[in-house]
C-alpha positions as CSV (number, residue, x, y, z in Angstrom):
1,M,15.6,8.6,-34.5
2,E,16.1,11.5,-32.1
3,P,16.0,11.1,-28.3
4,L,12.8,12.2,-26.6
5,T,12.7,15.3,-24.4
6,W,10.7,15.4,-21.3
7,T,7.7,17.3,-22.7
8,G,8.3,17.4,-26.4
9,S,5.8,19.7,-28.3
10,L,4.3,20.8,-25.0
11,S,7.6,22.4,-23.9
12,G,6.1,25.8,-24.4
13,L,4.2,25.3,-21.2
14,N,7.3,24.6,-19.1
15,F,8.1,28.2,-18.5
16,I,4.6,28.9,-17.3
17,F,4.7,25.8,-15.0
18,Y,8.0,26.8,-13.5
19,I,6.8,30.4,-12.8
20,V,3.5,29.2,-11.2
21,L,5.5,26.6,-9.1
22,L,8.0,29.2,-8.0
23,L,5.2,31.6,-7.0
24,L,3.5,28.9,-5.1
25,V,6.6,28.1,-3.1
26,L,7.3,31.8,-2.4
27,T,3.7,32.3,-1.3
28,I,3.8,29.3,1.0
29,V,7.1,30.7,2.5
30,A,5.4,34.1,3.0
31,Q,2.5,32.4,4.7
32,L,4.8,30.6,7.1
33,L,6.6,33.9,7.9
34,F,3.4,35.8,8.3
35,S,2.0,33.2,10.7
36,L,4.9,34.0,13.1
37,V,3.7,37.6,13.4
38,P,0.9,38.1,16.0
39,S,-2.4,39.2,14.4
40,G,-3.3,42.7,15.4
41,G,-7.1,42.6,14.8
42,A,-10.0,40.3,15.6
43,R,-11.7,38.2,13.0
44,A,-15.3,39.1,12.2
45,V,-18.1,37.0,13.7
46,G,-21.0,36.0,11.5
47,A,-24.7,36.1,12.5
48,D,-24.7,32.4,13.3
49,G,-21.7,32.8,15.6
50,T,-19.1,31.4,13.2
51,L,-15.8,33.1,12.5
52,A,-15.5,34.7,9.1
53,D,-12.4,34.2,6.9
54,D,-9.5,36.6,7.3
55,Q,-9.9,39.7,5.2
56,G,-6.4,41.0,5.7
57,V,-3.0,40.0,4.4
58,S,-3.4,36.4,5.8
59,G,-6.6,35.9,3.9
60,L,-5.2,37.3,0.7
61,I,-2.2,34.9,1.0
62,N,-4.4,31.9,1.5
63,L,-6.5,32.9,-1.5
64,V,-3.4,33.3,-3.7
65,I,-2.1,29.9,-2.6
66,S,-5.5,28.3,-3.5
67,W,-5.5,29.8,-7.0
68,L,-1.8,28.9,-7.6
69,F,-2.5,25.3,-6.5
70,Y,-5.5,25.1,-8.8
71,A,-3.3,26.5,-11.6
72,I,-0.7,23.8,-11.0
73,I,-3.4,21.1,-11.2
74,A,-4.8,22.6,-14.4
75,L,-1.3,22.6,-16.0
76,V,-0.7,19.0,-14.9
77,L,-4.0,18.0,-16.5
78,I,-3.0,19.8,-19.7
79,Y,0.3,17.9,-19.8
80,L,-1.6,14.7,-19.1
81,V,-4.4,15.2,-21.7
82,G,-1.9,16.5,-24.3
83,G,0.4,13.5,-23.6
84,I,-2.5,11.0,-24.1
85,I,-3.4,12.7,-27.4
86,L,0.1,13.3,-28.8
87,G,1.9,10.3,-27.3
88,T,5.6,10.5,-27.7
89,G,5.0,13.7,-29.6
90,A,4.7,15.2,-26.1
91,G,8.0,13.7,-25.1
92,I,8.7,11.2,-22.3
93,F,5.7,12.4,-20.2
94,G,3.5,12.0,-23.2
95,G,4.7,8.5,-23.9
96,M,4.1,7.5,-20.3
97,A,0.7,9.2,-20.2
98,R,-0.5,7.2,-23.2
99,Q,0.9,4.0,-21.9
100,M,-1.0,4.5,-18.7
101,L,-4.3,5.3,-20.5
102,P,-6.1,2.2,-19.0
103,V,-5.1,3.3,-15.5
104,W,-6.6,6.8,-16.1
105,I,-9.8,5.3,-17.4
106,A,-10.1,3.0,-14.4
107,L,-9.4,5.9,-12.0
108,I,-12.1,8.1,-13.7
109,I,-14.7,5.3,-13.5
110,T,-13.8,4.5,-9.9
111,F,-14.1,8.1,-8.8
112,A,-17.3,8.7,-10.8
113,V,-19.1,5.7,-9.3
114,S,-17.8,6.3,-5.8
115,I,-18.8,10.0,-5.8
116,T,-22.2,9.2,-7.3
117,Y,-23.1,6.6,-4.6
118,K,-21.0,7.9,-1.7
119,R,-23.9,8.4,0.6
120,K,-24.6,4.6,0.4
121,L,-21.0,3.5,0.9
122,G,-20.5,4.2,4.6
123,L,-17.0,5.3,5.7
124,Y,-15.6,4.7,2.2
125,G,-18.2,7.1,0.8
126,K,-17.5,9.7,3.4
127,L,-13.8,9.6,2.3
128,F,-14.9,11.6,-0.8
129,D,-15.9,14.5,1.4
130,S,-12.2,14.9,2.4
131,T,-9.9,16.5,-0.1
132,V,-6.9,15.0,1.5
133,G,-8.5,11.6,1.6
134,M,-9.5,11.8,-2.1
135,I,-5.9,12.7,-3.1
136,G,-4.5,9.8,-1.1
137,F,-7.1,7.4,-2.4
138,G,-6.3,8.5,-6.0
139,I,-2.5,7.9,-5.5
140,V,-3.1,4.5,-3.9
141,M,-5.5,3.4,-6.6
142,F,-3.2,4.6,-9.3
143,W,-0.6,2.1,-8.1
144,V,-3.1,-0.6,-7.5
145,F,-4.4,-0.4,-11.1
146,T,-0.8,0.0,-12.4
147,G,0.2,-3.2,-10.5
148,V,-2.7,-5.2,-11.7
149,M,-2.8,-4.1,-15.3
150,G,1.0,-3.9,-15.8
151,G,2.2,-6.6,-13.4
152,V,-0.4,-9.3,-14.1
153,F,-1.8,-8.5,-17.6
154,D,1.3,-6.8,-19.1
155,M,-1.0,-4.0,-20.5
156,L,1.3,-1.1,-19.7
157,I,4.9,-2.2,-20.1
158,T,6.8,-1.3,-23.3
159,H,9.4,-4.1,-23.1
160,D,10.0,-7.3,-21.2
161,S,11.3,-6.4,-17.7
162,L,14.1,-9.0,-17.9
163,S,15.1,-8.5,-21.6
164,Q,18.3,-6.7,-22.4
165,A,18.8,-4.6,-25.5
166,S,22.1,-4.1,-27.2
167,G,23.7,-0.7,-26.6
168,M,21.1,0.4,-24.0
169,K,23.2,0.0,-20.9
170,N,22.7,3.0,-18.6
171,K,21.1,5.1,-21.3
172,L,19.3,8.2,-20.3
173,P,15.5,8.6,-20.4
174,G,14.0,8.9,-23.9
175,T,16.8,7.1,-25.6
176,P,15.6,5.4,-28.9
177,L,16.0,1.7,-29.0
178,R,18.8,0.6,-31.4
179,G,17.5,-1.6,-34.2
180,A,13.9,-1.6,-33.0
181,E,11.8,-4.0,-35.1
182,E,8.4,-3.4,-36.4
183,G,5.8,-3.5,-33.6
184,E,8.5,-3.0,-30.9
185,Y,8.3,0.1,-28.8
186,A,11.0,2.4,-30.1
187,W,12.2,4.1,-26.9
188,Y,13.3,3.4,-23.3
189,L,11.0,6.0,-21.7
190,L,12.9,6.1,-18.4
191,G,16.2,4.9,-19.8
192,G,18.1,1.7,-19.3
193,D,19.7,0.2,-16.2
194,N,23.2,-1.2,-15.7
195,L,22.1,-4.4,-17.4
196,A,20.4,-2.6,-20.4
197,R,16.9,-3.4,-19.2
198,D,14.0,-0.9,-19.5
199,V,13.6,1.0,-16.3
200,F,10.0,2.0,-17.1
201,S,8.9,-1.6,-17.6
202,R,10.7,-2.8,-14.5
203,L,9.0,0.0,-12.6
204,I,5.6,-1.1,-13.7
205,K,6.4,-4.8,-13.0
206,G,7.8,-4.0,-9.6
207,S,4.6,-2.2,-8.5
208,W,2.8,-5.5,-8.6
209,V,5.2,-7.0,-6.1
210,V,4.5,-4.2,-3.7
211,V,0.7,-4.0,-4.4
212,L,0.4,-7.8,-3.9
213,I,2.6,-8.4,-0.8
214,A,2.1,-5.3,1.3
215,P,-1.7,-5.3,1.7
216,L,-2.0,-9.1,2.0
217,A,0.8,-9.3,4.6
218,T,-0.7,-6.4,6.5
219,L,-4.1,-8.2,6.4
220,F,-2.6,-11.4,7.7
221,A,-0.9,-9.4,10.5
222,F,-4.3,-7.9,11.4
223,M,-5.8,-11.4,11.5
224,V,-3.2,-12.5,14.0
225,G,-3.3,-9.3,16.1
226,I,-7.1,-9.3,16.2
227,T,-7.5,-13.0,17.1
228,L,-5.0,-12.7,20.0
229,G,-5.7,-9.1,21.0
230,L,-9.4,-9.3,21.6
231,P,-9.3,-12.1,24.2
232,A,-6.2,-10.6,25.8
233,G,-8.1,-7.3,26.3
234,Y,-11.5,-8.8,27.1
235,Y,-10.3,-11.5,29.6
236,S,-7.2,-9.7,30.9
237,G,-5.5,-11.6,33.7
238,R,-2.9,-14.3,33.1
239,L,-3.8,-14.6,29.4
240,D,-3.2,-10.9,28.8
241,T,0.1,-11.1,30.8
242,I,1.5,-14.0,28.7
243,L,0.4,-12.7,25.3
244,S,1.6,-9.1,26.1
245,F,5.0,-10.5,27.3
246,L,5.5,-12.4,24.0
247,A,4.5,-9.3,21.9
248,N,6.9,-7.1,23.8
249,L,9.6,-9.7,23.4
250,I,9.3,-9.6,19.6
251,L,9.0,-5.8,19.6
252,A,12.2,-5.5,21.7
253,F,14.2,-7.1,18.9
254,P,15.6,-4.8,16.2
255,V,13.4,-5.1,13.1
256,I,16.1,-5.0,10.5
257,L,18.2,-7.6,12.3
258,L,15.1,-9.8,12.7
259,F,14.4,-9.6,9.0
260,Y,18.0,-10.4,8.3
261,L,17.9,-13.5,10.4
262,L,14.6,-14.7,8.9
263,V,15.7,-14.4,5.3
264,T,19.3,-15.6,5.4
265,P,19.8,-18.8,3.4
266,E,21.0,-20.7,6.5
267,I,17.8,-20.0,8.4
268,V,15.6,-20.7,5.3
269,L,17.2,-24.1,4.8
270,T,16.2,-25.2,8.3
271,G,12.6,-24.7,7.3
272,I,11.9,-22.2,10.2
273,P,10.1,-19.7,7.9
274,N,7.9,-22.6,6.7
275,Y,7.0,-23.6,10.2
276,M,6.2,-20.0,11.0
277,A,4.0,-19.7,8.0
278,A,2.1,-22.8,9.0
279,V,1.4,-21.2,12.4
280,L,0.8,-17.6,11.3
281,F,-1.4,-18.4,8.3
282,V,-3.8,-20.5,10.3
283,F,-5.1,-17.4,12.2
284,P,-7.4,-16.2,9.4
285,V,-9.0,-19.7,9.4
286,I,-9.5,-19.5,13.2
287,F,-10.8,-16.0,13.0
288,F,-13.5,-16.7,10.4
289,A,-14.4,-20.0,12.1
290,V,-15.0,-18.3,15.4
291,L,-16.7,-15.3,13.7
292,L,-19.3,-17.4,11.9
293,N,-19.8,-19.8,14.8
294,S,-20.5,-17.0,17.3
295,R,-22.9,-15.3,14.9
296,Y,-25.0,-18.3,13.9
297,Y,-24.6,-20.4,17.0
298,T,-28.3,-20.5,17.7
299,Q,-29.1,-21.3,14.0
300,P,-27.4,-24.6,13.3
301,H,-29.2,-25.1,10.0
302,I,-27.3,-22.0,8.7
303,R,-24.1,-22.4,10.7
304,T,-23.2,-25.9,9.7
305,P,-23.3,-25.6,5.9
306,L,-21.8,-22.1,6.1
307,L,-18.8,-23.4,8.2
308,V,-18.3,-26.3,5.9
309,V,-18.1,-24.2,2.7
310,V,-16.2,-21.3,4.2
311,L,-13.7,-23.3,6.2
312,G,-13.3,-25.8,3.4
313,G,-12.2,-23.0,1.1
314,L,-10.0,-21.3,3.7
315,L,-8.3,-24.6,4.6
316,W,-7.6,-25.2,0.9
317,A,-6.2,-21.7,0.6
318,Y,-4.1,-22.2,3.8
319,L,-2.6,-25.4,2.5
320,S,-1.9,-23.9,-0.9
321,L,-0.1,-20.9,0.7
322,I,2.2,-23.0,2.8
323,T,2.8,-25.8,0.2
324,N,5.5,-25.5,-2.5
325,D,5.9,-28.2,-5.1
326,G,4.0,-30.6,-2.9
327,F,6.0,-30.0,0.3
328,I,5.6,-27.8,3.3
329,V,9.2,-28.4,4.4
330,K,11.8,-30.3,2.6
331,N,15.5,-30.4,3.5
332,D,18.2,-33.0,4.3
333,D,16.7,-33.7,7.8
334,V,13.0,-33.2,7.6
335,T,10.3,-33.7,4.9
336,V,6.8,-32.5,5.5
337,Y,4.3,-33.2,2.7
338,G,1.6,-30.7,1.8
339,I,-1.2,-30.9,-0.8
340,P,-0.5,-32.3,-4.3
341,A,0.9,-29.8,-6.7
342,M,-2.1,-30.3,-9.1
343,I,-4.5,-28.7,-6.5
344,D,-2.0,-26.1,-5.2
345,W,-3.9,-23.1,-6.7
346,I,-1.9,-20.3,-4.9
347,P,1.7,-20.1,-6.2
348,M,3.9,-18.9,-3.4
349,P,7.6,-19.0,-4.4
350,P,9.9,-19.7,-1.4
351,E,11.5,-16.3,-1.6
352,I,8.1,-14.5,-1.5
353,L,7.0,-16.8,1.3
354,V,10.0,-15.8,3.5
355,V,9.4,-12.1,2.9
356,F,5.6,-12.6,3.6
357,V,6.2,-14.4,6.8
358,S,8.8,-11.9,8.0
359,V,6.4,-9.0,7.5
360,V,3.5,-10.7,9.2
361,F,5.7,-11.7,12.1
362,V,7.1,-8.2,12.7
363,N,3.7,-6.4,12.3
364,S,1.5,-8.7,14.4
365,P,2.7,-7.7,17.9
366,T,2.0,-4.0,17.1
367,V,-1.5,-4.8,15.9
368,F,-2.0,-7.0,18.9
369,R,-1.2,-4.1,21.3
370,I,-3.6,-1.7,19.5
371,V,-6.4,-4.2,19.5
372,R,-5.8,-5.1,23.1
373,G,-5.9,-1.5,24.2
374,L,-9.2,-0.9,22.2
375,A,-10.7,-4.0,23.8
376,L,-9.8,-2.9,27.3
377,D,-11.5,0.4,26.7
378,I,-14.6,-0.7,24.8
379,K,-15.4,-3.6,27.1
380,T,-16.5,-1.1,29.8
381,R,-19.2,0.4,27.6
382,D,-22.9,0.1,28.3
383,Y,-23.7,-1.8,25.1
384,V,-21.2,-4.5,26.1
385,A,-22.8,-4.8,29.5
386,A,-26.2,-5.1,27.7
387,A,-24.9,-7.9,25.5
388,Q,-23.6,-9.7,28.6
389,T,-27.0,-9.3,30.3
390,R,-28.7,-10.8,27.2
391,G,-26.5,-13.9,27.7
392,E,-24.3,-13.5,24.7
393,G,-21.1,-15.5,24.6
394,P,-17.7,-13.9,25.1
395,W,-16.6,-14.4,21.4
396,Y,-19.9,-12.9,20.2
397,I,-19.3,-9.9,22.3
398,M,-15.7,-9.6,21.2
399,L,-16.3,-10.0,17.5
400,W,-19.8,-8.5,17.0
401,E,-19.9,-5.8,19.7
402,I,-16.3,-4.7,20.5
403,L,-14.6,-5.2,17.0
404,P,-17.2,-3.2,15.0
405,N,-16.9,-0.3,17.4
406,A,-13.1,-0.4,17.0
407,R,-13.1,-0.4,13.2
408,G,-12.3,3.4,12.9
409,P,-8.8,3.3,14.5
410,L,-8.1,-0.1,13.0
411,I,-8.9,1.0,9.4
412,V,-6.7,4.0,9.8
413,D,-3.9,1.9,11.3
414,F,-4.3,-0.6,8.5
415,C,-3.6,2.1,5.8
416,L,-0.6,3.4,7.8
417,R,0.7,-0.1,8.3
418,I,0.6,-0.9,4.6
419,G,2.8,2.1,4.2
420,Y,5.2,0.8,6.8
421,T,5.2,-2.6,5.1
422,T,5.9,-1.0,1.8
423,I,9.0,0.6,3.3
424,L,10.0,-2.6,4.8
425,L,9.7,-4.4,1.5
426,G,11.8,-1.7,-0.1
427,T,14.4,-2.1,2.6
428,L,14.6,-5.8,2.2
429,G,15.0,-5.5,-1.6
430,F,17.6,-2.8,-1.1
431,F,19.7,-5.0,1.0
432,G,19.2,-7.9,-1.3
433,L,17.3,-10.0,1.3
434,G,14.6,-12.5,0.5
435,L,13.7,-11.6,-3.1
436,E,15.6,-12.8,-6.1
437,S,18.4,-10.5,-7.4
438,E,16.6,-10.0,-10.8
439,S,13.3,-9.2,-9.2
440,P,11.9,-5.9,-10.5
441,D,10.7,-4.8,-7.0
442,W,11.5,-1.2,-6.2
443,G,14.0,-1.9,-3.4
444,S,16.1,-4.2,-5.5
445,T,16.0,-1.7,-8.4
446,I,17.1,1.2,-6.2
447,N,19.9,-0.9,-4.9
448,A,21.1,-1.8,-8.4
449,G,20.9,1.8,-9.5
450,R,22.6,3.4,-6.5
451,R,26.0,2.1,-7.6
452,L,26.1,4.6,-10.5
453,L,23.9,7.2,-8.9
454,S,26.3,10.1,-9.5
455,L,26.5,9.3,-13.2
456,Y,23.1,7.7,-14.1
457,P,20.6,8.7,-11.4
458,H,17.5,7.8,-13.4
459,A,17.6,4.0,-12.6
460,A,17.4,4.6,-8.9
461,I,15.4,7.8,-8.8
462,A,12.4,6.5,-10.7
463,P,11.6,3.6,-8.2
464,A,12.5,5.8,-5.2
465,L,9.9,8.4,-6.3
466,S,7.4,5.6,-6.9
467,L,7.9,4.3,-3.4
468,L,7.7,7.8,-1.9
469,S,4.4,8.5,-3.8
470,L,2.8,5.2,-2.7
471,V,3.7,5.7,1.0
472,L,2.6,9.4,0.8
473,G,-0.8,8.3,-0.8
474,L,-1.3,5.7,2.0
475,N,-0.6,8.4,4.7
476,L,-2.9,10.9,3.1
477,L,-5.6,8.2,2.8
478,A,-5.2,7.3,6.5
479,D,-5.5,11.0,7.4
480,G,-8.7,11.3,5.4
481,L,-10.1,8.2,7.0
482,R,-9.2,9.5,10.5
483,E,-10.8,12.8,9.7
484,E,-14.0,11.3,8.6
485,S,-14.1,8.6,11.4
486,L,-13.9,11.4,14.0
487,R,-17.0,13.0,12.6
488,D,-19.1,9.8,13.3
């Protein structure tokens, strides 16, 4: 069986693609150079007072860039559709395109439904009026669907991420599997790593680690930051001084060193991360308790059963998160029991818990400062004064008057912070901190592949590009959300 090339039977398009890409790069360079030259003429003004597009050289360059960009997109779509139809007949790209078919279908359905009902979906719907926002959303959702379908349901992987195949150590992308049995995928699409494992399957599996931990850890950090930042900004005074001092104290500590201290085995054995989890993970429970109580305080017939149901579920989830094998902390000196293992419905391995706690602890002070600053500004608005005049309680004002009006900057920061968290997770994995050595997370995979980077770069480049694309997508999504929130 012959090794696969990158594009297989579609290789005839490669020359066209390279020419178009080269022209696009040259045109962009020409645009940058031309922008340094002062414009000699004035732009035309339309009847409605708006400026017309440039009709000179600058306008022509912009038009050419637009058409070349659309040509690149068209060629990529041809590669993609051809790959889905031909499979490995279209080479490595074709094999990966067909394997990712469920993801393409999910993306098409998501975009079709969202664009159809975008006028009814608030800020999320307005995101589809922004080209940058749509591109970022598409990249992010690609990895979300990939993580769920490939990491949870094993729909996309071609081989087990931990299995080793004889003779496949450090093999290049497209290498056929030696002695492949009937029903077994016949190639390592992205080659083999230094332990003869399939890089493509590990890449897909590793995406679930990032997709699971980064958003959830960021969400927990926001729960902590919002719960402490709102009263600090609203009340000010001594409470603000104490909380701000603690936040600045944590922020003054080097992040990487702080991570290193939290995930080292000596610190883990003391149970400190478990104690920190018990404190930090209780903030979502407090947040929703205060949120619902302040909203339905004057309606006890609704408030009481709602609090019982919601807080009961949240407390169960809280205890499940901090409990592992029936214990919250268990070492030679201290044993703290949690809920029984039979009702522990959220599996949280110790190494994942340590990383989760570290990310929440590091991000919470920054979120606190952002929320505090927004609260200091918004509390002076007229609608806050009106709520105070009506006799509303402080927590009602903070959660139902101030927080909704701060949602724009917070949503944008949430997207950016997921990107920062993704980089932090990659950094931890790269240094071998927290996660298990055989974990398929991208940071660990990059670290394993870097040792032979000059000879076999594919094992490290594939997860590195994946990490880059996800962070880029999150940044573009944040830019799109910022652009649309400013129009409100």
